[in-house]
Each structure stands twice: as structure tokens, then as C-alpha cells.
N, C-alpha and C positions, 0 to 999 in steps of 0.2 A: 793928499796923502791917504794911502788905505787906513781905514778905521775898522777894527774888529771888536765887535761887542763881547761882553763877558757869557759864559756858557750859563744856561739855566740848570737849577738842579736835577731836572729830569734827562739832561742831554748827556749821550754816553759815546765813545768810541770804541771800535773793535780792532784788533790787530791779530793777524795769522802769520806765524812764522813758517815759511817753506824753506827747508834748509837745503835744498839740493843745488849741486853745483857740477859742471863739468870739470871746473878747475879752480882751486881756492887762490885768489888773488894774493901777491905778496905783502899787502898791506891789512889783509882782512883778518880780524879777530873774532868774527861770529862762528857760532856753531853751525858747521856744514856738513853735507854727507854728499857720496858719490851719487850720480844720476841713475838711480836703478829704478825701474818699474815696481817690482814687489815693495820695495820702501816706500814708493809714493801710495800704492794701496793700502799699505799698513798706516801711514799717515792719515789718509782720508777717513778711515774708519775710526781712528782715534779722535780726530777734530770733531767728527759728529758726536762721539760719546762725551767729550768734554764740553762741547756745546750743551748738550741735554743736562749735564752736570752743573753747569753755571747757570742755567735759565733762570731759576728761581730768584737769583740776584737781581735780575734784568727786566722782570715783569713791571710794566707801566713806564719804562725807559723809552727814550727816543733816540734812535740811531742817527747820529750825525755824519759818521765817517766809517768806512770798513777798509782796511789796509792789509794787503798781501805783501809782506817784505820777506827777505831772505838774507843769505842764499840767493837763489835765482827762482823767482815765483813763475817766471815765463817758462820754466821746465814742468811745471805742474800744469797739465792739459787743460783747456777750456771747459771741457766736460766734468772735470774735477772741480775747477773753480765754481762752475755752475751749481753743482751739487751742494757745495758749501753754501752758496748764497741762497739757494732754494730752502735748504734746511732751516738757515736763519729766518728767512722771510715767512715761512709756515707758522713758526713760533712766536715771532716778534715782528709783524709786518712793517716794511719801509718802503718809502717810495723811490724806486729805482733811479727816477730823474733827478731828484734832489738830493738823494744821499750821495756823497763823494765816496767813490768805490775805486781805489788804486790799486793797480798791479806794477810791482818793480819789474823791469824788462832790462835784459842785457841786448845791445844791439845784435849780436849775432842770432838773436831768437825774433827780431822786430821785422819779420816780412809781412807783407800786406794780408796773405790769407790767414796767418795765425793770429794777427791784430784783430782781423774783422771776426774771427771767431770768438775772440775775447770780448770784443763789444757785443756781440749777440749773445754771450754768458752773462753780460751784466756789467762788466768794467766800464767807467766812462771817464777814467783818468789813468794815465801812465806816466811813471817815473822811471826814465832811462839813464842808465848808469853810463854815460859817455866818457866821463872823467878828465879826457884830453883829446885834441885832435892831432897829437904830435905822435908820429909813429914810433920813434925811438922811445918816448916815455911811455906809451902802451905797452911795447915789450918789457920795460923795466919794472912797470907795475904788474905784469903777469896778465894783462888783458887778452882777451882772444879776438877782437875786432880790429879792424882798420880805421882811419879816419874817415875814408869814402864809405865805408859799410855803415859808420856811425850816422853820417849825413843821410844815407839812403833810407836806413832804419827810421829815422825821425819823419822823413817825408812819407813813407809807406804806412807809419802808424797813423799819421794825419789824414792820409787819403782813405784809410781803413774806416775812418768816422769817429776816432778818437782824437778830439781837437783839444781837449784839456790836456795838455802835454808838458811835462816837466823834464828837465834833465839835471844831473849831477855834474858838476865841474870840480877839479881839484887844482890846487895851486900848493906852492912850496914843495914842489917834488924834486928828488934828485936830478941834477944836470938841467932843471928848467931855467931858462933865461927870461927875463923880462920881454925881450923881443919876441921869442916864441909864443910866450903866454898871451901878448897882444895880438899875434896872428892868429890864435886859437879863438880869442875873442871877437875878432873881426869877423870870422867864419859863422861863428854862432849867429851872429846878427842876419844871416841869410835864411836862418831855419824859422819855421813857423811855431814858435813857442810860446806859451802862456805863462810859464813859471820856470825858475831856475834856482838851485840850491847850490851854493857855493862852500866848499870845505877846504881847509888847509891840512896837509898831511900831518897825522900824529902818528908816531912809531909806537904801536900797541904792543905788549907782552904776547908771547906765543904766536908771533907772525914771522913770516920769512925776513922782513926787514929788520925785525927786533933780533933775529939770531945774527944777522950780516950788518947790525949798526955799526961797528967800526969801520965798515966800508961804506955805509949808506950816510951816515951823519956828515962826513966832511963834504958830500956833494950836494947838500941842502942849500938854498938861497940864504944870503945872510939876512939880518932883520930889516936892514935898509931896503933890499930888494923885494922881501916880503911884504912890506908896507906899501911899496910902489905897485906890486901886483894886486894888492887889494884895492887901492885907489883907482887902478886903471881897470879893474872890474866893474866899480860902481860907475865910472865915466861911461864905459862902454854900454853896460847894460842899461843904463837909465836913457841912453840915447837911441835904444832899440824899443823904448816904449815899456821897459820892465823896470816897475818902480820898486825900490827897496823897502820893505815892510819889516825887516827883521835884519839883524846882523848879517846873517848868511842866506837870506831868501829874498827873491825879486819876484815880482808878479805883475801880469797886466791887470787892470781894474777888474774885479770881479773873479779873479783867479788864485788869490792867495789860498795856500793849502789848509783846508778845515781840519785835516787830521793833525798836522803839526802844530797849528795854533791852538788845538785842544790839549796837547803836551804843555805848551808855553803858559796856557791859562788855567791849568789845573783842573781840566775836564776829567772825570773818570774815565778810566779805559781798562778793558779786559784783553789780556794777550792770551791766545790759544796756540798750541804747538810747543815741541820741546824748546826750552831755553827762553820762551817768551815771558816778559814782565807784565804786571798788572799794577794798576794804581787804583786804589778804591777805599774810602772811607778812613783816610789817615794811615792806611797801610800800604806797602809796597811788596809784592810777592812774585816769586819765578818760578816756572815750572823747571823740572829736572832737565838738564842739556844731554838727553840721551834718548833717541828714538825708541829704541827697544823697551827701556824702562819706563818711558812715558805711555806707551801704547799698553804695556803689561799693567801698569796702575790703574788705567781707565777700564780695561776689559775686566778688572777685578773689582771695580766699582770703588777705587780707592782714589785719592787726591794725588795728582802728578806733582804737586807743589814741593819744592825742596828747600826754598828760602822764603821766610815771612818775617817783615819788619815793621813793627809799630813805630811810625815816624815820631821822632821828638819833636813837640810842638814848636818850640823856639828855633831848632836848628831847620825844620821844615819851612817855617815862616820866612828865614833867611834865604833858603834855597829858592822859594818862589819868587821872593823879590829879584834875586839876581838872574833868574831865567826871564821873568816878565820886562825888565828893564831893557833886555835885548831888543824888544819891539820898538820900532820907530815912533809909534804913536804915544810911547810914554806911559806913565803910571800916575793917576790920581792917588796921593797917599791916603786922601780920605776913603775913597773907593775901596782900595786896597786893604785898609784896615777894616773896613766894614764887612769885606767877604772873608778875610782870612785871619784877622786878630791885629793886635796893636803891636808894631814895632817896639823894640827897647829904645831907651835913651840914647844908649851907646850906639846903636845902629843909625838913629836919627844924627847924632853928633858926626859920626862918620860920614854920612850923606852930606850934611853941611860943608865938612871939609872939602870933599870932592867938588862942591859947587864953587868954593873959593879957588880951588885949583885948576878950575876949568875942565873937569872930566864929566860933570853933570850940570844941567841947567834947569832952571824952574820958571815955567811962564804959566799964568792962569791957573795954578795950582797943579800943573802937569808937570812931572819929573822926567827927564830924558838924557839920554846919553849926548854929549857934543860930538863933534867929529873926532876930537882927542880921544874922547871916553870910548867911541867905537873902536879905535885903533888899540887902545890900550885896555880893552875890556877884560882880559884875564886878570890885570891888576886890580881892577875896579871890585870884580867878583870876589878875589881871594880876600880883598880887606873887609868885604861886608860879610862874607860867610864867617 
């Protein structure tokens, strides 16, 4: 089993939100903008200004991961990505070879020459949004690529030298059958992947699917099929050498996501860009979800933050617990309490009941989800919160 150590006090992660999209997908609820060059130039200026503004917080910190998410960061040119990385490196040097530097990519942007340029700019990990290899489902999701383009983009990215390669897959999609899901999984096994993130569809407010939910919801797989899809994914992916290390994450040895595990293990991170979240010293804050206002605030040397929450210690403790129990390595209660604080008697009693009911198991002082607990994680989480 992959074992992930706890972050040290000096470790941090950085996230950059690149909100541009050629087309917004039908399930997407993130802040996105049209693919326009003037807006990209505006964002680059603002990102550099925000970096300088946040730099005093980061002195003497060690950067573990840098993540360019979106949106579609692969619409932000390699020279712009390089400019951001060089700005960071000048002020807070990091090792390009050991720091995980991820770029989210859509398959329609995954050609060899572009991926080689990103590699030369400093990107050493790609997360590609394939979602499915079923053409009908891709159309239903509002995706622009075809199954053949998705597979070709993975191969060209790998050939371009970015061999730390992850993809996203989605299940619980409208009109998705177990048979077609297993066909997608079998095809995935032919690709040179080091990591895979698995997501079931959630219908979020302010999305096309939400507006059409009366049409969409009756087309979703039932609970029995959903569980069968999840179990099929575990079976196929582990047979390909991708070990499950979190409920939704699979990796080859040495290729777990440093960035995502930072979120799960409460590593502090700063988010840059419009709508980006940060987690720092018991606070959670977010930048304004508007590029014009974000840029304007920074050019006036003002904060772009429009949401700032001091986390309630008790609620935050429970939140950390239900996030960290997702990791297959489990939780040492003693270690958890030493790092984050004492769990309440009520929480400990709930944990004991989940052990009796077969949702959790404890061995050598390590608490972890059982297979039943993984399948019904939402139930476990809601009770513990």
C-alpha cells in the first residue's frame, strides 16, 4: 500500500486558477471565461501582482507542489506558464525536478509540440480531462474531444516527455451502462498512465445539467449500477498496476498526487487567480470570481479576497477527520489528535459504532474504511460531521 507521510510545518502548495475555456461543459460549475488573448494578458499581470502581494507570507516555506487548474490551463500559453514559474522561482527558489508542477489539459490541446513546449516551460505532470471514452457520453457532457483524440493526446503527452501523467474519468453519467463503462476501463488499460482520478457525476447549481435536471436525473444509473461501476473501476485499475490510495485516486508506486494529498492532509496552500481558494493558519479565503475586479484590486494594491472564514476549531477538526479517513492508509487516532487536536467523546462514540456496524475497522491503532465504508462513505461522513 502507498504510504504518505504528514506534511512538515514549512511545506506549502500553490494553486493557480486559469479560467479560460473554449466551451463550458454541461456539468461544470467553476468560474470560466472565453478564450481571449487580452484577458490572458490581463490575468498574467494580475497573477504576478498577487504573487508579490502574498510573498511575505511564504518566506522560509518549501514549495511541494504547484498546480495550474481551470478552466483549461492548456489554453494559457507555455510562455505565460513559464513566466509565472520564473517569477515564483526568483523569489522563492524551488527544485524543478522534485517539485510537482501540474498542468490540467484537455485532450483537444494535447498535441506533441504543445506538450513538449510545456515540458520545457517547467511542467512535469499533466492531468488530462478525458472523462469517458464513449462518444455519445462525451457529446452529452459537452466535451469537444473524441475517444480517439483522447487516447492520441495521452500518447503524445507521454512521448513529449511528461511521463507523470494522470487522467480524470467520470461515472454515474446519464445513459451510461455498466457494459460501456467496463469497455472504457479496458481501453484505459492500454494507455501509459501513472495516475487516475475517478469522479461520479454530481449535478451542481448553475450548470446546464442543473437547469435540465428534470431531463437528466431520470437518465442517471441507479444505486446498484453505480456501486457496480465503482467496484468495476477498482478491479480494472488495480489489474493495470494502479493502486488505490484514496477513495477516488489510483496511482503507480511513487506517483501519488503530492498536490491532492496536501489538501487531504491539511497542508497549507495559497490560491492565485479569480475565484481561487486558500487555506492558511486556520482560515479559508477566496478571491473574487471576476477577472476584471480581481485585476483592478491588484493594480490598486488592494486585496482581491471577497470571502474570509475563520474556521471553527471543532467543526474543522471533524472536517479534517472525514477527509483524511478517505485515504486507504487510514488514520492513527493518536497521531491525528497530536497534530490537530482532541476528538470529542461524541465523535469517538460514533467511530466505535461504525466499527461495530462494519463501516470502519481498526488494526494496530490505525483506523480505516472497510470496503463497505468506502461504498457508503457519504453516510459515514455525514454522521461524523
